[in-house]
C-alpha positions as CSV (number, residue, x, y, z in Angstrom):
1,M,0.0,0.0,0.0
2,W,1.3,3.4,-0.9
3,I,1.5,6.1,1.8
4,D,1.1,9.8,0.9
5,I,4.0,11.9,2.4
6,T,2.9,15.1,0.7
7,Q,1.6,18.2,2.4
8,T,-1.9,19.2,1.4
9,M,-1.8,22.3,-0.8
10,K,-4.4,24.6,0.8
11,K,-5.0,28.3,1.7
12,G,-3.1,29.3,4.8
13,M,-0.5,26.5,4.6
14,P,3.0,27.5,5.8
15,N,5.1,29.3,3.3
16,W,8.4,31.1,3.3
17,P,7.9,34.6,4.9
18,G,7.5,37.1,2.1
19,D,7.1,34.5,-0.6
20,T,4.0,33.9,-2.7
21,P,1.4,32.0,-0.6
22,F,-0.6,29.2,-2.1
23,S,-4.1,29.9,-3.2
24,F,-6.7,28.0,-5.2
25,E,-10.0,29.4,-6.6
26,V,-12.6,28.3,-9.1
27,G,-11.9,30.8,-11.9
28,Y,-14.9,29.9,-14.0
29,T,-17.9,28.0,-12.6
30,K,-19.9,25.4,-14.3
31,Q,-22.8,27.9,-14.3
32,Q,-20.6,30.3,-16.1
33,T,-19.2,27.9,-18.7
34,G,-22.3,25.8,-19.1
35,S,-20.2,22.6,-18.8
36,V,-17.3,22.5,-16.3
37,N,-15.7,24.1,-13.3
38,I,-12.2,25.5,-14.1
39,G,-9.8,26.1,-11.2
40,R,-6.5,28.1,-11.0
41,I,-3.7,28.2,-8.5
42,T,-1.1,30.7,-7.5
43,T,1.9,29.5,-5.5
44,S,5.7,29.7,-5.0
45,L,7.4,26.6,-6.3
46,H,8.9,26.2,-2.9
47,T,5.7,25.9,-0.8
48,G,4.8,22.6,0.6
49,T,6.4,19.3,-0.7
50,H,8.7,20.2,-3.5
51,V,11.9,19.5,-5.4
52,D,14.7,22.1,-5.8
53,A,16.3,22.3,-9.2
54,P,20.0,23.3,-9.0
55,F,19.0,26.5,-10.8
56,H,17.3,27.6,-7.6
57,F,20.7,28.3,-6.0
58,N,23.0,28.3,-9.0
59,S,22.1,30.4,-12.0
60,E,24.3,28.4,-14.4
61,A,22.8,25.0,-13.3
62,E,20.0,22.8,-14.6
63,T,16.3,23.8,-14.4
64,I,13.6,21.4,-13.4
65,E,12.7,20.0,-16.8
66,Q,16.4,19.1,-17.5
67,L,16.6,16.7,-14.5
68,D,16.5,12.9,-14.8
69,I,13.1,11.7,-13.6
70,N,14.7,8.5,-12.5
71,T,16.2,10.4,-9.6
72,Y,12.8,10.7,-8.1
73,I,11.6,7.1,-8.5
74,G,13.1,4.1,-6.7
75,D,14.2,2.7,-3.4
76,C,14.7,5.1,-0.4
77,Y,15.6,4.7,3.2
78,I,13.8,6.8,5.9
79,V,16.0,7.7,8.8
80,S,14.7,9.0,12.1
81,C,16.6,12.1,13.3
82,V,13.8,13.3,15.6
83,G,15.1,15.6,18.3
84,E,18.5,16.2,16.7
85,E,19.6,19.8,16.2
86,V,22.5,18.9,13.9
87,I,22.6,16.0,11.5
88,T,26.1,14.8,10.9
89,A,27.9,12.1,8.8
90,E,28.9,10.4,12.0
91,M,25.3,10.2,13.1
92,L,24.3,8.5,9.8
93,S,27.4,6.2,9.6
94,S,25.8,3.6,11.9
95,I,22.8,3.2,9.6
96,D,22.6,0.6,6.8
97,F,20.7,2.2,4.0
98,L,20.4,-1.4,2.4
99,G,21.6,-0.1,-0.9
100,A,19.0,2.6,-1.2
101,K,20.0,5.6,-3.4
102,R,17.6,8.0,-1.8
103,V,17.6,9.0,1.9
104,L,14.7,10.8,3.6
105,L,15.3,12.4,7.0
106,K,12.5,12.4,9.5
107,T,13.0,15.2,12.1
108,V,9.6,15.9,13.5
109,N,6.8,13.8,15.1
110,Q,4.1,16.4,15.4
111,P,2.3,18.2,12.5
112,S,2.3,22.0,12.5
113,E,0.3,24.6,10.6
114,Q,3.1,27.2,11.3
115,F,6.3,27.9,9.4
116,P,9.1,26.8,11.7
117,E,11.3,29.3,13.4
118,K,14.3,26.9,13.5
119,I,15.1,23.6,11.8
120,P,17.8,21.0,12.2
121,V,21.1,21.9,10.6
122,I,22.7,19.4,8.1
123,S,26.4,19.3,8.6
124,P,28.7,20.0,5.6
125,D,30.2,16.5,5.8
126,V,26.9,14.8,5.1
127,A,27.0,15.5,1.3
128,S,30.3,13.7,0.7
129,F,29.3,10.9,3.1
130,L,26.1,10.2,1.1
131,K,28.0,10.3,-2.2
132,E,30.3,7.6,-0.9
133,R,27.3,5.4,-0.4
134,G,25.8,6.1,-3.8
135,V,23.0,8.3,-2.7
136,I,21.5,10.6,-5.4
137,L,18.6,12.2,-3.5
138,L,18.2,13.7,0.0
139,G,14.7,14.4,1.3
140,V,13.8,16.3,4.4
141,D,10.5,17.1,6.3
142,N,11.5,20.8,6.6
143,P,11.3,23.8,4.2
144,S,15.1,23.6,3.5
145,V,18.3,21.6,4.0
146,D,20.0,24.8,5.2
147,P,19.3,27.1,8.2
148,L,16.3,29.3,7.5
149,D,18.4,32.5,7.6
150,S,21.3,31.2,5.5
151,K,22.4,33.3,2.5
152,E,25.2,31.0,1.5
153,V,22.9,27.9,1.4
154,S,26.1,25.8,1.8
155,A,24.2,22.5,2.2
156,H,22.4,23.1,-1.1
157,H,25.7,23.7,-2.9
158,A,27.6,20.8,-1.2
159,L,24.8,18.3,-2.1
160,Y,24.8,19.5,-5.7
161,E,28.6,19.3,-6.0
162,N,28.3,15.7,-4.8
163,G,25.6,14.8,-7.3
164,I,22.8,14.7,-4.8
165,H,19.4,16.3,-5.6
166,I,17.0,17.8,-3.0
167,L,13.5,17.1,-1.9
168,E,12.0,19.3,0.8
169,G,8.8,19.8,2.8
170,L,7.9,16.1,3.2
171,D,5.2,14.9,5.6
172,L,6.8,11.9,7.4
173,I,4.6,11.9,10.5
174,E,2.9,8.6,9.7
175,V,6.0,6.6,8.5
176,T,8.5,4.7,10.4
177,P,12.2,4.3,9.6
178,G,13.2,1.7,7.1
179,L,13.4,0.8,3.4
180,Y,10.7,2.0,1.0
181,D,9.9,2.5,-2.7
182,L,9.5,6.3,-3.4
183,I,7.8,8.2,-6.2
184,A,8.1,12.0,-6.0
185,L,7.9,13.3,-9.6
186,P,8.3,17.1,-10.3
187,L,6.2,18.8,-12.9
188,K,7.9,19.5,-16.2
189,I,8.1,23.3,-16.1
190,E,10.5,24.9,-18.6
191,G,13.0,27.1,-17.0
192,A,11.8,26.5,-13.4
193,D,13.9,26.6,-10.2
194,G,11.7,23.9,-8.6
195,S,8.4,22.1,-8.6
196,P,5.7,20.8,-6.3
197,V,5.6,17.0,-6.2
198,R,3.1,14.3,-5.0
199,A,5.4,12.2,-2.9
200,V,4.4,8.6,-1.9
201,V,6.3,5.7,-0.3
202,R,5.6,2.0,-0.1
203,K,7.2,-0.3,2.5
204,K,9.5,-2.9,0.9
């Protein structure tokens, strides 16, 4: 059975302060068109569960439609880091990812309707550690892999330099650590710096 690990896109959902909030409305009603309701959305590409394209933090790098979709489909290992303020390579070194090329970090146990004031920091040594183990995707249940006030976004750059793509804003409340299948496909948006995804996992 597949488990949905996607945040529900809805009015009032947490978004980056100052960024475009999510909104949905029925632009044309069935009464108006005579046949169908037609909805429209407005949102930042970094609200809710989403993929970062390297172009998000590197103007010379790939945009979302240029990325290999196979990165976002396949085996993944979910790791519990609940309660940790800093996530390091040493902390992850004792975990057998069972050959999974995608790693998802669970850091919270309680859902929240508020944008966080602080999130766990991913140590710079994590990127090279994951590369050594063949990991190509890192997912987190936070809005970013970097501190919320970071301008250098060093974790973003370190992961990219080590061939690891980024999945953010997951909802891992209902899942336990272990090996899963993952599907988290981004939309094919030309020139985009990211994309919302519908992320699901299935226990292996």
